[in-house]
C-alpha positions as CSV (number, residue, x, y, z in Angstrom):
1,M,-16.1,-3.0,-38.4
2,T,-17.3,0.6,-37.9
3,A,-14.7,3.2,-38.5
4,A,-13.6,5.3,-35.6
5,S,-15.4,8.5,-35.2
6,P,-13.7,11.9,-35.9
7,R,-13.7,12.5,-32.1
8,A,-12.0,9.2,-31.4
9,R,-9.4,9.9,-34.1
10,D,-8.8,13.3,-32.5
11,I,-8.3,11.7,-29.0
12,R,-5.9,9.2,-30.5
13,E,-3.8,12.0,-32.1
14,R,-3.7,13.9,-28.8
15,L,-2.7,10.7,-27.0
16,L,0.2,10.1,-29.4
17,A,1.4,13.7,-28.9
18,F,1.2,13.4,-25.1
19,M,3.2,10.2,-25.2
20,D,5.9,11.8,-27.4
21,A,6.0,15.0,-25.2
22,H,5.7,13.6,-21.7
23,I,6.0,9.8,-21.4
24,Y,8.8,8.6,-23.6
25,P,11.2,11.4,-22.6
26,N,10.5,10.7,-18.9
27,E,11.1,6.9,-18.8
28,G,14.6,7.4,-17.3
29,R,13.2,9.8,-14.7
30,Y,10.5,7.4,-13.8
31,E,13.0,4.6,-13.1
32,A,15.2,6.9,-11.1
33,E,12.3,8.1,-9.0
34,R,10.9,4.6,-8.5
35,A,14.3,3.4,-7.2
36,K,14.5,6.4,-4.8
37,V,11.0,6.4,-3.4
38,G,10.3,2.6,-3.3
39,W,6.8,2.0,-1.9
40,H,5.8,5.7,-2.0
41,V,4.0,7.7,-4.7
42,I,6.2,8.5,-7.7
43,P,6.2,12.3,-8.2
44,L,6.3,12.1,-12.0
45,I,3.0,10.3,-12.1
46,E,1.2,12.9,-10.0
47,E,2.8,15.6,-12.0
48,L,1.6,14.2,-15.3
49,K,-2.0,13.3,-14.2
50,P,-3.3,16.9,-14.2
51,R,-1.7,17.5,-17.7
52,A,-3.4,14.4,-19.1
53,R,-6.7,15.4,-17.6
54,A,-6.4,19.0,-19.0
55,A,-5.6,17.5,-22.4
56,G,-8.9,15.5,-22.3
57,L,-7.0,12.2,-21.9
58,W,-8.7,10.9,-18.8
59,N,-10.8,7.8,-18.1
60,L,-10.7,6.8,-21.7
61,F,-12.3,3.4,-21.0
62,L,-15.9,2.7,-19.7
63,P,-17.7,2.4,-23.1
64,E,-21.2,2.0,-21.5
65,S,-20.8,4.9,-19.1
66,T,-21.1,8.7,-19.2
67,H,-18.1,8.8,-16.8
68,G,-15.8,7.7,-19.5
69,A,-14.7,9.3,-22.8
70,G,-17.7,7.8,-24.7
71,L,-15.5,5.5,-26.7
72,T,-16.5,2.1,-28.0
73,N,-14.2,-0.9,-27.3
74,V,-13.1,-0.8,-30.9
75,E,-12.2,2.9,-30.6
76,Y,-10.5,2.4,-27.2
77,A,-8.4,-0.5,-28.4
78,P,-5.7,1.4,-30.4
79,M,-5.4,3.9,-27.5
80,C,-5.0,1.2,-25.0
81,E,-2.3,-0.2,-27.3
82,I,-0.5,3.1,-27.4
83,M,-0.5,3.4,-23.6
84,G,0.6,-0.2,-23.3
85,R,3.9,0.6,-25.0
86,V,5.2,1.9,-21.6
87,L,4.4,-0.2,-18.6
88,W,3.5,2.7,-16.3
89,A,1.8,5.0,-18.8
90,S,-1.8,3.9,-18.3
91,E,-1.9,5.3,-14.8
92,V,-1.1,8.8,-16.0
93,F,-4.5,8.7,-17.9
94,N,-6.3,6.9,-15.1
95,C,-6.7,3.8,-17.3
96,S,-4.6,1.3,-15.3
97,A,-5.5,-2.1,-13.8
98,P,-7.0,-3.0,-11.4
99,D,-8.7,0.3,-11.0
100,T,-10.3,0.1,-14.5
101,G,-12.0,-3.2,-13.6
102,N,-13.0,-2.1,-10.2
103,I,-14.4,1.2,-11.6
104,E,-16.5,-0.9,-14.0
105,V,-17.8,-3.0,-11.1
106,L,-18.8,0.1,-9.1
107,E,-20.3,1.7,-12.2
108,R,-22.4,-1.3,-13.1
109,Y,-23.2,-2.8,-9.7
110,G,-22.5,-0.2,-7.0
111,S,-25.2,1.5,-5.0
112,P,-25.4,5.3,-5.1
113,D,-23.7,5.5,-1.7
114,Q,-21.0,3.1,-2.7
115,Q,-20.4,5.1,-5.9
116,K,-20.2,8.4,-4.0
117,R,-17.7,7.0,-1.5
118,W,-15.5,5.0,-3.8
119,L,-16.3,5.4,-7.5
120,E,-16.0,9.2,-7.6
121,P,-12.5,9.4,-6.0
122,L,-11.4,6.5,-8.2
123,L,-12.6,8.3,-11.3
124,S,-10.8,11.5,-10.2
125,G,-7.6,9.6,-9.5
126,K,-7.5,10.6,-5.8
127,I,-7.4,7.0,-4.6
128,R,-6.5,3.5,-5.9
129,S,-8.0,0.1,-5.3
130,C,-7.3,-3.6,-5.3
131,F,-9.2,-6.8,-6.1
132,A,-9.0,-9.6,-3.6
133,M,-10.1,-12.8,-5.1
134,T,-7.1,-15.3,-5.6
135,E,-6.2,-17.4,-2.6
136,P,-3.0,-19.3,-1.9
137,G,-4.7,-22.4,-0.6
138,V,-7.0,-23.2,-3.5
139,A,-7.0,-23.2,-7.3
140,S,-8.6,-19.8,-7.6
141,A,-9.0,-19.9,-11.4
142,D,-12.2,-21.7,-10.5
143,A,-14.0,-19.1,-8.4
144,T,-16.3,-21.7,-6.9
145,N,-13.2,-22.9,-5.0
146,I,-12.9,-19.7,-3.0
147,E,-12.7,-20.5,0.8
148,A,-12.8,-16.9,2.2
149,S,-16.0,-16.2,4.1
150,I,-18.4,-13.3,4.5
151,V,-20.7,-14.0,7.4
152,A,-23.7,-11.8,8.5
153,D,-23.5,-10.5,12.1
154,G,-26.3,-8.0,12.8
155,D,-25.9,-4.9,10.6
156,H,-22.3,-6.0,9.7
157,Y,-20.5,-8.8,7.9
158,I,-17.5,-10.5,9.3
159,V,-14.9,-11.0,6.6
160,N,-12.2,-13.7,6.9
161,G,-9.7,-15.0,4.4
162,R,-6.2,-15.0,3.1
163,K,-5.7,-13.5,-0.4
164,W,-2.7,-13.2,-2.6
165,W,-1.7,-11.6,-5.9
166,T,-3.9,-8.7,-4.8
167,S,-2.5,-6.3,-7.3
168,G,-2.3,-2.7,-6.2
169,A,-2.5,-3.4,-2.4
170,G,1.0,-2.1,-1.9
171,D,0.2,1.3,-3.2
172,P,-0.1,3.9,-0.4
173,R,-3.1,5.3,-2.1
174,C,-5.0,2.0,-2.1
175,A,-8.1,2.8,-0.1
176,V,-10.5,-0.1,-0.8
177,A,-10.5,-3.8,-1.8
178,I,-13.2,-5.6,-3.6
179,F,-13.2,-8.8,-1.7
180,M,-14.8,-12.1,-2.9
181,G,-15.9,-14.7,-0.4
182,K,-18.7,-17.1,0.4
183,T,-21.9,-15.9,2.1
184,D,-23.7,-19.3,1.8
185,P,-21.6,-22.5,1.3
186,Q,-24.8,-24.5,1.0
187,A,-26.3,-22.5,-1.9
188,P,-26.1,-23.7,-5.5
189,K,-22.5,-23.8,-6.7
190,H,-22.5,-20.4,-8.5
191,Q,-24.6,-18.6,-5.9
192,Q,-22.4,-19.1,-2.9
193,Q,-20.0,-16.2,-3.5
194,S,-20.5,-12.5,-2.8
195,M,-18.4,-9.4,-3.2
196,I,-18.0,-6.8,-0.6
197,L,-16.1,-3.5,-0.4
198,V,-13.5,-3.6,2.4
199,P,-11.7,-0.4,3.4
200,M,-8.0,-1.1,3.5
201,S,-7.8,0.9,6.8
202,A,-10.3,-1.5,8.5
203,H,-9.1,-3.3,11.6
204,G,-8.0,-6.8,10.7
205,V,-6.7,-6.0,7.3
206,T,-2.9,-6.8,7.2
207,I,-0.6,-6.8,4.2
208,E,1.7,-9.7,5.2
209,R,4.1,-9.5,2.3
210,M,4.7,-8.1,-1.2
211,L,5.2,-10.7,-3.9
212,S,7.9,-10.3,-6.6
213,V,7.5,-11.2,-10.2
214,Y,10.6,-12.8,-11.6
215,G,12.6,-10.6,-9.2
216,Y,10.6,-7.4,-9.9
217,D,8.6,-5.9,-7.0
218,D,6.5,-3.6,-9.1
219,A,6.7,-0.9,-6.5
220,P,4.8,1.3,-5.6
221,H,1.9,-0.7,-7.1
222,G,2.8,-4.3,-6.2
223,H,1.1,-7.6,-5.7
224,A,0.4,-8.5,-2.1
225,E,-0.5,-11.4,0.2
226,V,-3.2,-9.9,2.4
227,M,-4.8,-11.3,5.6
228,F,-8.4,-10.4,6.4
229,D,-8.9,-11.4,10.0
230,N,-12.4,-10.9,11.5
231,V,-12.9,-7.7,9.6
232,R,-16.2,-6.0,10.4
233,V,-17.7,-4.4,7.4
234,P,-21.2,-2.6,7.3
235,K,-23.8,-4.6,5.4
236,D,-24.3,-1.7,3.0
237,H,-20.8,-2.4,1.6
238,L,-22.0,-5.6,-0.1
239,L,-22.1,-5.3,-3.9
240,L,-25.4,-6.1,-5.6
241,G,-26.6,-8.7,-3.1
242,E,-25.7,-12.0,-1.5
243,G,-24.9,-14.8,-4.0
244,R,-24.1,-12.4,-6.8
245,G,-20.3,-12.6,-6.6
246,F,-19.8,-15.0,-9.5
247,E,-22.1,-12.9,-11.7
248,I,-20.1,-9.8,-10.9
249,A,-16.8,-11.6,-11.5
250,Q,-17.8,-12.7,-15.0
251,G,-19.0,-9.1,-15.8
252,R,-15.7,-7.7,-14.6
253,L,-13.3,-10.1,-16.3
254,G,-14.4,-9.5,-19.9
255,P,-13.3,-5.9,-20.2
256,G,-10.3,-6.4,-18.0
257,R,-9.1,-9.3,-20.2
258,I,-9.4,-7.4,-23.4
259,H,-7.6,-4.3,-21.9
260,H,-4.7,-6.6,-21.0
261,C,-4.5,-7.9,-24.6
262,M,-4.6,-4.4,-26.1
263,R,-1.8,-3.2,-23.8
264,T,0.2,-6.3,-24.6
265,I,0.0,-5.7,-28.3
266,G,1.5,-2.2,-27.7
267,L,4.4,-3.8,-25.7
268,A,5.0,-6.3,-28.6
269,E,5.1,-3.5,-31.1
270,R,7.6,-1.6,-29.1
271,A,9.8,-4.7,-28.7
272,L,9.8,-5.3,-32.4
273,E,10.7,-1.6,-33.1
274,L,13.6,-1.9,-30.6
275,M,14.8,-5.1,-32.3
276,C,14.7,-3.5,-35.7
277,R,16.7,-0.5,-34.5
278,R,19.3,-2.8,-32.9
279,V,19.8,-5.1,-35.9
280,T,20.2,-2.2,-38.4
281,T,23.0,-0.7,-36.4
282,R,24.8,-3.7,-34.9
283,V,27.5,-5.3,-37.0
284,A,28.7,-8.9,-36.6
285,F,31.0,-10.9,-38.9
286,G,31.4,-8.0,-41.2
287,R,27.8,-7.1,-41.9
288,P,24.7,-5.7,-40.0
289,L,22.7,-8.2,-38.1
290,A,19.7,-7.2,-40.3
291,A,21.4,-8.9,-43.2
292,Q,21.3,-12.2,-41.5
293,G,18.5,-14.5,-42.7
294,T,17.6,-15.8,-39.3
295,I,17.1,-12.2,-38.1
296,Q,14.9,-11.4,-41.0
297,S,12.9,-14.5,-40.3
298,D,12.4,-13.4,-36.7
299,I,11.3,-10.0,-37.8
300,A,8.8,-11.4,-40.2
301,E,7.4,-13.9,-37.7
302,S,7.0,-11.1,-35.2
303,R,5.1,-8.8,-37.6
304,I,2.8,-11.7,-38.7
305,A,2.0,-12.6,-35.1
306,I,1.3,-9.0,-34.0
307,E,-1.1,-8.4,-36.9
308,Q,-2.9,-11.7,-36.2
309,A,-3.3,-10.9,-32.5
310,R,-4.4,-7.4,-33.2
311,L,-7.1,-8.5,-35.7
312,L,-8.5,-11.1,-33.3
313,T,-8.5,-8.5,-30.5
314,M,-10.4,-6.1,-32.7
315,K,-12.9,-8.7,-33.6
316,A,-13.5,-9.4,-29.9
317,A,-13.9,-5.7,-29.2
318,H,-16.3,-5.3,-32.1
319,M,-18.4,-8.2,-30.8
320,M,-18.4,-6.7,-27.3
321,D,-19.7,-3.5,-28.8
322,T,-22.4,-5.0,-31.0
323,V,-23.6,-8.3,-29.4
324,G,-22.4,-7.9,-25.8
325,N,-19.6,-9.3,-23.6
326,K,-21.4,-12.6,-23.0
327,A,-21.8,-13.4,-26.7
328,A,-18.1,-12.4,-27.2
329,R,-17.0,-14.8,-24.4
330,A,-15.2,-17.3,-26.8
331,E,-13.4,-14.5,-28.7
332,I,-12.3,-12.9,-25.4
333,A,-10.9,-16.2,-24.2
334,M,-9.1,-16.7,-27.5
335,I,-7.3,-13.3,-27.4
336,K,-6.4,-13.9,-23.7
337,V,-4.5,-17.0,-24.8
338,V,-3.1,-15.5,-28.1
339,A,-1.9,-12.0,-27.1
340,P,0.5,-12.9,-24.2
341,R,1.9,-15.9,-26.1
342,M,2.5,-13.7,-29.1
343,A,4.1,-10.9,-27.0
344,L,6.4,-13.3,-25.2
345,D,7.7,-14.7,-28.5
346,V,8.3,-11.2,-29.9
347,I,10.0,-9.9,-26.8
348,D,12.2,-13.0,-26.6
349,R,13.3,-12.5,-30.2
350,A,14.1,-8.9,-29.4
351,V,16.1,-10.0,-26.3
352,Q,18.1,-12.4,-28.5
353,A,18.9,-9.6,-31.0
354,W,20.1,-7.3,-28.2
355,G,22.2,-10.0,-26.6
356,G,23.5,-9.2,-23.1
357,A,21.9,-5.8,-23.2
358,G,18.5,-7.5,-23.7
359,V,18.6,-9.1,-20.2
360,C,19.7,-6.2,-18.1
361,Q,18.3,-2.8,-17.1
362,D,19.6,-1.1,-20.3
363,T,16.3,-1.9,-22.1
364,F,12.6,-2.4,-21.0
365,L,12.6,-5.9,-22.4
366,P,13.2,-7.9,-19.2
367,A,10.5,-6.1,-17.3
368,A,8.2,-6.4,-20.2
369,W,8.8,-10.1,-20.5
370,A,8.2,-10.7,-16.8
371,H,5.0,-8.6,-16.9
372,V,3.6,-10.4,-19.9
373,R,4.4,-13.8,-18.5
374,T,2.1,-13.2,-15.6
375,L,-0.7,-12.5,-18.0
376,R,-0.8,-16.2,-18.9
377,L,-2.0,-16.7,-15.3
378,A,-3.8,-13.4,-14.5
379,D,-7.6,-13.4,-15.1
380,G,-7.5,-17.1,-15.6
381,P,-4.7,-19.4,-16.9
382,D,-4.4,-20.4,-20.5
383,E,-5.7,-23.9,-19.7
384,V,-9.0,-22.5,-18.4
385,H,-9.5,-20.3,-21.4
386,K,-8.7,-23.1,-23.8
387,A,-11.2,-25.4,-22.0
388,S,-13.8,-22.7,-22.5
389,I,-13.0,-22.3,-26.2
390,A,-13.2,-26.0,-26.7
391,K,-16.6,-26.3,-25.0
392,H,-17.9,-23.5,-27.1
393,E,-16.7,-25.2,-30.2
394,L,-18.1,-28.6,-29.3
395,R,-21.5,-27.2,-28.7
396,R,-21.8,-26.7,-32.4
397,F,-21.7,-30.5,-32.8
398,A,-23.8,-31.5,-29.8
């Protein structure tokens, strides 16, 4: 793999310094403010954004765009891992999901007018966005199952559908949803779906409830069940064209998936560090926990698993940079299975080492576990990715 450029190494060093100066010392403040403000903007985040931007640590993703930092996927990977060590850190640098994926959609597929209205404020961090694809009534991992409709009516489309796990919809700054629905149910299977930009302020858009994740509400970001009831949207809000929704979805998910994996590796690293600190200071039965053979085995297994996952992630990033996202599809699917599984195992071992403190609010471990567990479902469940990997492998013998 190509070595990171001097510029990329400089950005990484500045990012590490920013994390040490502004993120880690403020974790307690973040939790206190989040508990106080609930579903409102957390002051700390808005305070740190201008500092990150002034430090040149802004929009670090977007490898194919002049709007980003000009980093390749391989160069961005270690930075995404660093940000991933703290669940909320990515937003400070305008590198958080689902905005990153939605920005990539608008960058690649948006019209000049759509980019001016939505892309520019997203890139500047003035608004946030959500992605409305998953539906409670169908198995939405198969996008061809989508039942929501986008029906032409003069110079508008009428949008109808019930969506859920619409991440980011609870944020008061969420101004637009990328909505996936069917424009032509009679078209070929993968040309029935379209994507359209729906302002969250439009008449007929209702957030019916916020969904918790193992008891966590993820305020103020959140995951919502949203009703779109006869929402009238101008035709120029359609992305790319009718029947292009599946194509857009495939283009969006590759980068989004690898970013999840990069951040997950960062969480796993931090969990292992926390475990090591605990077992070197905690004494049981007359000696430190670190002297116990079972603890040493858990540490070794965790280190091995993290390194394996990181290498596979870097391979996928390298392929995305050199041969394209489509050619790297199998590798992206592999890391999407491997990284969350690995992190769950590492976090679970850390919880065990911390005992009672590992399952309460005294550490970040419970929230990290809940967050990572959702990734085995988000952007496609493990079973779908494994089926894709198997088909790719079997083609070699067809």
